[in-house]
C-alpha positions as CSV (number, residue, x, y, z in Angstrom):
1,M,162.9,110.5,151.6
2,K,166.3,111.8,151.2
3,K,164.7,114.9,149.5
4,I,162.7,115.6,152.5
5,F,165.5,115.4,154.8
6,V,167.3,118.0,152.6
7,V,164.3,120.4,152.6
8,A,163.9,119.9,156.4
9,A,167.6,120.8,156.9
10,A,167.1,124.0,154.7
11,L,164.1,125.1,156.8
12,M,166.1,124.9,159.9
13,G,168.7,127.3,158.5
14,V,166.3,130.0,157.7
15,S,165.2,133.0,159.7
16,A,161.7,133.2,161.3
17,L,160.6,135.8,159.0
18,H,161.8,133.9,155.9
19,A,160.0,130.8,157.0
20,Q,156.8,132.7,157.6
21,K,157.0,133.5,153.8
22,Y,156.8,129.7,153.1
23,G,153.9,128.8,155.5
24,A,152.7,129.7,159.1
25,T,154.5,126.8,160.8
26,P,157.5,124.6,160.1
27,E,155.1,121.9,159.0
28,D,153.5,124.2,156.5
29,S,156.8,125.5,155.3
30,L,158.0,121.8,154.8
31,S,154.7,121.1,152.6
32,C,155.0,124.3,150.8
33,L,158.5,123.6,149.6
34,Q,157.5,120.0,148.6
35,N,154.5,121.3,146.7
36,L,156.3,124.0,145.1
37,S,159.0,121.3,143.9
38,V,156.4,119.1,142.6
39,Y,154.1,121.7,140.8
40,Q,157.1,123.5,139.3
41,E,158.5,120.2,137.8
42,H,155.2,119.5,136.2
43,F,154.7,123.1,135.0
44,K,158.2,122.9,133.1
45,Q,157.1,119.6,131.4
46,G,153.8,121.2,130.4
47,N,151.8,118.7,132.6
48,Y,149.3,121.3,133.8
49,T,146.7,118.7,135.0
50,E,149.5,117.0,137.1
51,A,150.7,120.3,138.5
52,Y,147.2,121.6,139.5
53,D,146.9,120.1,143.0
54,A,150.2,120.8,144.1
55,W,149.9,124.5,142.9
56,K,146.6,124.7,144.8
57,Q,148.4,123.6,148.1
58,V,151.0,126.3,147.5
59,L,148.4,128.8,147.1
60,S,146.8,127.6,150.4
61,L,150.0,127.4,152.3
62,C,152.4,130.1,151.0
63,P,150.7,132.4,148.4
64,S,153.2,135.2,149.1
65,S,156.3,132.9,148.5
66,S,156.6,134.1,144.9
67,K,154.6,136.1,142.2
68,N,155.3,133.3,139.8
69,N,152.8,131.2,141.7
70,F,150.0,133.6,140.3
71,I,151.6,134.0,136.9
72,R,152.1,130.0,136.4
73,G,148.7,129.6,138.0
74,N,147.2,131.7,135.2
75,T,148.6,129.4,132.7
76,I,147.6,126.2,134.5
77,L,144.0,127.2,134.8
78,K,143.5,128.6,131.1
79,N,145.1,125.2,130.0
80,L,142.6,123.3,132.2
81,I,139.8,125.5,131.0
82,A,140.5,124.9,127.4
83,K,140.6,120.8,127.8
84,E,137.7,120.6,130.2
85,K,134.7,119.0,128.8
86,D,132.4,119.1,131.9
87,A,130.7,122.4,132.0
88,A,130.3,122.5,135.9
89,V,134.0,121.7,136.3
90,R,134.9,124.3,133.6
91,T,132.9,126.8,135.5
92,G,134.8,126.3,138.6
93,Y,138.2,126.7,137.0
94,V,137.0,129.9,135.6
95,D,135.9,130.9,139.1
96,E,139.3,130.3,140.4
97,L,140.9,132.1,137.4
98,I,138.9,135.4,138.2
99,A,139.6,135.1,142.0
100,L,143.3,134.5,141.2
101,W,143.6,138.1,140.1
102,D,142.2,139.3,143.6
103,S,144.9,137.2,145.4
104,R,147.5,138.3,143.4
105,R,146.7,141.9,144.2
106,Q,146.4,141.1,147.9
107,Y,149.8,139.8,148.1
108,F,151.8,141.6,145.4
109,G,149.9,144.9,144.6
110,E,149.9,146.2,141.0
111,T,146.2,146.9,141.5
112,G,145.5,148.5,138.2
113,Y,147.1,145.9,136.2
114,C,145.4,143.0,138.2
115,L,142.1,144.7,137.8
116,G,142.6,145.2,134.2
117,M,143.6,141.5,133.5
118,Q,140.8,140.4,135.6
119,A,138.4,142.2,133.5
120,A,140.0,140.9,130.3
121,D,139.6,137.3,131.6
122,L,136.1,138.0,132.6
123,R,135.5,139.4,129.0
124,A,137.0,136.4,127.4
125,Y,135.2,133.6,129.7
126,R,132.1,135.2,130.6
127,P,131.1,137.6,127.8
128,K,127.7,138.0,129.1
129,E,129.0,139.9,132.2
130,L,130.0,142.8,130.3
131,R,128.7,145.4,132.8
132,K,130.9,143.7,135.7
133,A,134.0,143.6,133.4
134,L,133.4,147.3,132.2
135,D,133.4,148.3,136.1
136,L,136.5,146.5,136.7
137,F,138.2,148.1,133.7
138,T,137.0,151.5,134.9
139,E,138.4,150.9,138.1
140,A,141.8,149.7,136.6
141,M,142.0,152.9,134.4
142,R,141.7,155.0,137.6
143,Y,145.0,153.3,138.9
144,V,146.7,153.6,135.3
145,E,145.9,157.5,135.4
146,E,147.2,157.8,139.0
147,S,149.9,155.5,139.4
148,A,153.6,156.0,138.1
149,Q,154.0,152.1,138.1
150,I,152.0,151.5,135.1
151,K,154.5,152.3,132.3
152,N,154.2,148.9,130.9
153,F,150.7,148.4,131.1
154,E,149.9,149.8,127.7
155,N,147.4,146.9,126.8
156,I,144.9,148.1,129.4
157,P,143.7,151.3,127.8
158,E,143.0,149.4,124.6
159,M,141.2,146.6,126.4
160,Y,139.0,149.0,128.3
161,F,137.9,151.1,125.1
162,N,137.3,147.9,123.5
163,A,134.8,147.0,126.5
164,C,133.3,150.5,126.1
165,C,132.6,150.0,122.4
166,D,130.7,146.8,123.1
167,A,129.0,148.5,126.1
168,F,127.8,151.1,123.7
169,K,126.4,148.6,121.0
170,A,124.7,147.0,124.0
171,G,123.1,150.2,125.2
172,L,125.0,150.2,128.6
173,I,126.6,153.5,127.9
174,D,125.8,156.6,125.6
175,K,127.6,158.1,122.9
176,E,129.1,161.0,125.2
177,T,130.5,158.3,127.6
178,L,132.1,156.5,124.7
179,I,133.9,159.6,123.5
180,N,134.9,160.5,126.9
181,S,136.4,157.1,127.3
182,Y,138.2,157.4,124.0
183,D,139.8,160.6,125.4
184,Q,140.7,158.8,128.6
185,S,142.4,155.8,126.8
186,I,144.5,157.9,124.5
187,T,145.5,160.3,127.7
188,A,146.6,157.1,129.4
189,L,148.6,156.0,126.6
190,E,150.2,159.4,126.5
191,T,151.0,159.1,130.1
192,I,152.4,155.6,129.8
193,A,154.7,156.9,126.7
194,A,155.9,159.8,129.0
195,L,156.8,157.4,131.8
196,N,158.6,154.9,129.4
197,P,159.7,156.4,126.2
198,K,161.2,153.1,125.2
199,N,157.8,151.3,125.2
200,D,157.5,150.7,121.5
201,K,154.2,149.2,121.9
202,V,152.3,152.4,122.8
203,S,151.8,153.5,119.2
204,E,150.5,150.2,118.2
205,R,147.8,150.5,120.8
206,E,146.8,153.9,120.0
207,R,146.3,152.7,116.4
208,G,144.1,150.0,117.8
209,I,142.1,152.4,119.8
210,N,141.6,154.7,116.7
211,T,140.6,151.9,114.6
212,L,138.0,150.8,117.1
213,F,136.6,154.3,117.4
214,E,136.4,154.9,113.6
215,P,132.7,154.0,113.3
216,F,131.5,156.1,116.1
217,A,133.5,159.3,115.3
218,A,131.5,161.0,112.7
219,C,131.1,164.8,112.9
220,Q,127.4,164.7,113.3
221,D,128.1,162.6,116.6
222,L,131.0,164.7,117.9
223,I,129.7,168.2,117.2
224,P,126.6,168.2,119.3
225,I,128.4,166.5,122.2
226,Y,131.3,168.9,122.4
227,T,128.9,171.9,121.7
228,K,127.0,171.1,124.8
229,K,130.0,170.6,126.9
230,F,131.7,173.8,125.8
231,E,129.0,175.6,127.5
232,T,130.4,174.6,130.9
233,A,134.0,173.8,130.0
234,S,135.0,176.8,127.8
235,S,138.0,177.4,130.0
236,D,139.0,174.1,130.7
237,I,142.3,173.7,128.6
238,N,142.6,170.0,128.8
239,F,138.9,169.5,127.3
240,L,139.7,172.2,124.8
241,K,143.0,170.4,123.7
242,K,141.3,167.1,123.4
243,A,138.1,168.2,121.6
244,T,139.9,170.3,119.2
245,R,142.2,167.5,118.6
246,M,139.4,165.2,117.9
247,L,137.5,167.5,115.6
248,N,140.7,168.3,113.7
249,M,141.6,164.6,113.3
250,R,138.0,163.8,112.1
251,S,138.0,166.8,109.6
252,C,135.3,168.5,111.5
253,T,137.1,171.9,111.3
254,D,134.4,173.8,109.3
255,S,132.1,173.8,112.5
256,D,131.2,176.6,114.4
257,I,132.3,174.7,117.7
258,F,135.7,174.1,116.4
259,F,136.1,177.8,115.7
260,A,134.9,178.7,119.2
261,M,136.9,176.2,121.0
262,T,140.0,176.9,118.9
263,E,139.8,180.6,119.8
264,A,139.2,179.9,123.5
265,L,142.2,177.5,123.6
266,Y,144.5,180.1,121.7
267,K,143.5,182.8,124.2
268,L,143.9,180.6,127.3
269,E,147.3,179.0,126.0
270,P,148.8,180.5,122.9
271,T,151.1,177.5,121.7
272,P,152.4,176.7,118.5
273,Q,149.8,173.7,118.3
274,S,146.9,176.4,119.1
275,A,148.3,178.8,116.7
276,Y,148.3,176.0,114.0
277,L,144.6,175.5,114.7
278,M,143.8,179.1,114.6
279,A,145.5,179.2,111.0
280,R,143.4,176.4,110.0
281,M,140.2,178.2,111.2
282,C,141.2,181.3,109.4
283,R,141.9,179.4,106.3
284,S,138.7,177.6,106.2
285,K,136.8,181.0,106.6
286,G,138.7,182.6,103.7
287,E,141.0,184.7,105.9
288,N,144.2,183.9,104.1
289,A,146.5,186.5,105.3
290,Q,145.5,186.0,109.0
291,A,146.0,182.3,108.5
292,I,149.5,183.2,107.3
293,A,150.2,185.7,110.2
294,Y,149.7,182.9,112.7
295,L,152.2,180.5,111.2
296,T,155.4,182.3,111.8
297,E,158.6,180.5,111.3
298,D,159.2,180.4,114.9
299,V,155.6,178.6,115.3
300,V,156.1,176.2,112.7
301,A,159.7,175.2,113.8
302,Q,158.1,173.9,117.0
303,L,155.2,171.7,115.5
304,G,155.7,168.1,115.1
305,A,156.8,166.7,111.8
306,S,153.3,165.9,110.4
307,D,151.8,169.3,111.7
308,K,154.7,171.0,110.2
309,E,154.1,169.5,106.8
310,N,150.5,170.5,107.0
311,A,151.5,173.9,108.1
312,Y,153.4,174.7,105.2
313,L,150.8,173.2,102.9
314,L,148.2,175.5,104.6
315,I,150.6,178.4,104.0
316,A,151.0,177.6,100.3
317,D,147.5,177.2,99.7
318,A,146.8,180.6,101.4
319,Y,149.5,182.4,99.3
320,M,148.1,180.7,96.2
321,K,144.4,182.1,97.0
322,M,146.1,185.5,97.3
323,N,147.8,185.1,93.9
324,R,151.4,185.5,95.7
325,F,152.5,182.4,93.7
326,N,156.1,182.7,94.5
327,D,155.5,182.8,98.0
328,G,153.3,179.8,97.7
329,R,156.1,178.0,95.6
330,M,158.7,178.6,98.5
331,A,156.2,177.0,100.8
332,C,155.6,174.1,98.8
333,N,159.4,173.5,98.4
334,K,159.5,173.5,102.4
335,V,156.8,170.8,102.3
336,L,158.9,168.7,99.9
337,D,162.0,169.1,102.1
338,I,160.2,167.4,104.9
339,N,158.4,164.8,102.7
340,P,159.4,164.6,99.0
341,N,156.6,162.2,98.3
342,N,153.9,164.7,99.2
343,G,151.6,164.6,96.2
344,R,149.5,167.6,97.5
345,A,152.5,169.9,97.4
346,Y,153.2,168.9,93.7
347,L,149.5,169.5,92.9
348,L,149.6,173.1,94.4
349,L,152.8,173.8,92.5
350,G,151.0,172.8,89.3
351,F,148.1,175.2,90.3
352,M,150.4,177.9,91.0
353,Y,152.6,177.6,88.0
354,A,149.4,177.5,85.8
355,G,147.8,180.3,87.7
356,G,150.9,182.6,87.4
357,A,151.4,182.0,83.9
358,G,150.5,185.5,82.9
359,S,153.4,186.7,85.0
360,C,155.9,184.6,82.8
361,Q,156.1,186.2,79.4
362,G,159.8,185.3,78.8
363,D,160.9,186.6,75.4
364,G,157.4,187.7,74.4
365,T,156.7,184.8,72.1
366,P,153.5,182.7,72.3
367,V,155.7,179.8,73.1
368,A,157.2,181.5,76.2
369,A,153.9,182.6,77.3
370,R,152.4,179.0,77.3
371,A,155.5,177.4,78.5
372,P,154.4,177.5,82.2
373,Y,151.7,175.0,81.3
374,W,154.3,172.3,80.6
375,A,155.8,173.0,84.0
376,A,152.3,172.7,85.7
377,V,151.5,169.4,84.0
378,D,154.9,168.2,85.0
379,M,153.9,168.7,88.5
380,F,150.6,167.2,88.2
381,N,152.3,164.2,86.8
382,K,154.8,164.1,89.6
383,A,151.7,164.4,92.2
384,K,150.0,161.1,91.0
385,K,153.3,159.4,90.7
386,V,154.1,159.9,94.4
387,D,150.5,159.6,95.4
388,P,148.1,157.5,93.4
389,E,145.1,158.3,95.2
390,L,145.3,161.7,93.4
391,T,145.3,160.2,89.9
392,E,141.6,160.8,89.1
393,A,141.6,164.4,90.0
394,V,145.2,165.0,88.7
395,N,144.3,163.6,85.2
396,Q,141.4,166.0,85.0
397,Q,143.8,168.8,85.4
398,I,146.3,167.4,83.0
399,A,143.7,167.2,80.3
400,V,142.5,170.9,81.0
401,Y,146.0,172.4,81.0
402,S,147.6,170.3,78.2
403,A,145.0,172.2,75.9
404,H,147.0,175.3,76.8
405,F,150.3,174.1,75.4
406,P,151.9,175.9,72.4
407,S,150.4,174.7,69.2
408,A,152.6,172.8,66.8
409,D,152.6,175.7,64.4
410,D,154.1,178.0,67.1
411,L,156.6,175.5,67.7
412,F,157.5,175.1,64.0
413,T,157.5,178.9,63.7
414,Y,160.2,179.4,66.6
415,G,162.4,176.6,65.6
416,L,161.5,174.3,68.4
417,R,161.0,170.6,68.3
418,E,158.7,168.2,70.4
419,G,160.8,166.1,72.9
420,D,163.4,168.8,73.2
421,S,164.5,170.3,76.4
422,Y,163.2,173.8,77.5
423,T,164.0,175.9,80.6
424,I,161.4,178.5,82.0
425,S,162.9,181.5,83.7
426,C,160.6,184.0,85.3
427,W,159.3,184.0,89.0
428,F,160.2,180.4,88.9
429,T,162.7,178.3,87.1
430,H,162.1,174.9,85.5
431,T,163.5,172.7,82.8
432,T,160.8,170.8,81.0
433,T,160.2,168.9,77.7
434,I,158.7,170.6,74.8
435,R,155.0,169.5,74.0
436,A,152.5,170.6,71.4
437,S,148.8,170.9,72.3
438,R,146.5,168.3,70.7
């Protein structure tokens, strides 16, 4: 009784506007505050069944009193659903859970978030209603894309794309729609990251989306779709960026449509990224000098770390194909400055040391002429050490070029012993270990 008087006294001191928040009449306000106290106490103790009735009264009398009523209500209902054995009662709780998001949206906004989470609950408790859930997710994504208030809603794009993947498997959407939804999800995450750079969950969500998309992103699926769309979107910069990024990511860069879109993008927007794509296109067509011309130092300097590393690898490979081994060596060294564990850079160095051995005669002896093969094998061994995935391919090269080592007789003739140190000095300098061919 004392508690009721205290509450009543508190009500007498609030403004009419404030009282309205807790109910339409003084009597409602009194009942609201009483039920707030009851359900919150049970909630704190984890007694969700006991909290339910009082919580329902709060939603009926004063839903706008606090957003916590909806946050806690979600927890209450999910606990009741998990424990309920009666199917009909459980269905009623699920109905309440789904409807709760509509009420929260009505009183507290955050439309995109509420729609997305409503769709997630629908997916969890009514998996057969995939079409309805997908429609809710689609509407949620519209708000995610348009609103600046979604900087912490990074889970919605991943849940949306997950639903799209299931919808594709169920025959509710086609492959083109699925690919468009992938682009939409990744773009939304980029928007969220730009709004909140400190949100460290975005990259995790992006990895999740890419993992989901993996089975559906084969070149034979992507190329026909992008070829058709390019016919009407050849001047759409956003489309060209997304499409070339996708084809590049999926290693579909030898296709005619990738060439066409890359050229179109470069003409419309000659950025460092589009220049890099042009260089890749030229390299795949054997136009090595043109590939290098696109990747000036200024262009490469503006690329992200991963693309910069790959750009220098591309330059090194192009120089090697042109037999400009020293220029290629310097490009490989730039790769290794960025990433000392890049096995492909060591592999290329090995090929260049072997390929340029003819320009490395040293003192004119047979040993000096064959010494570059020691350096080549050193690089091959380094490649498989830093990148074990290269082991099989590298071992084949080691077997080939080890046969070019100086013979034991040549070593004896020139007073050299296996295991001793030897320095090669020509267009490159390298200290290695003396070995004989077997």
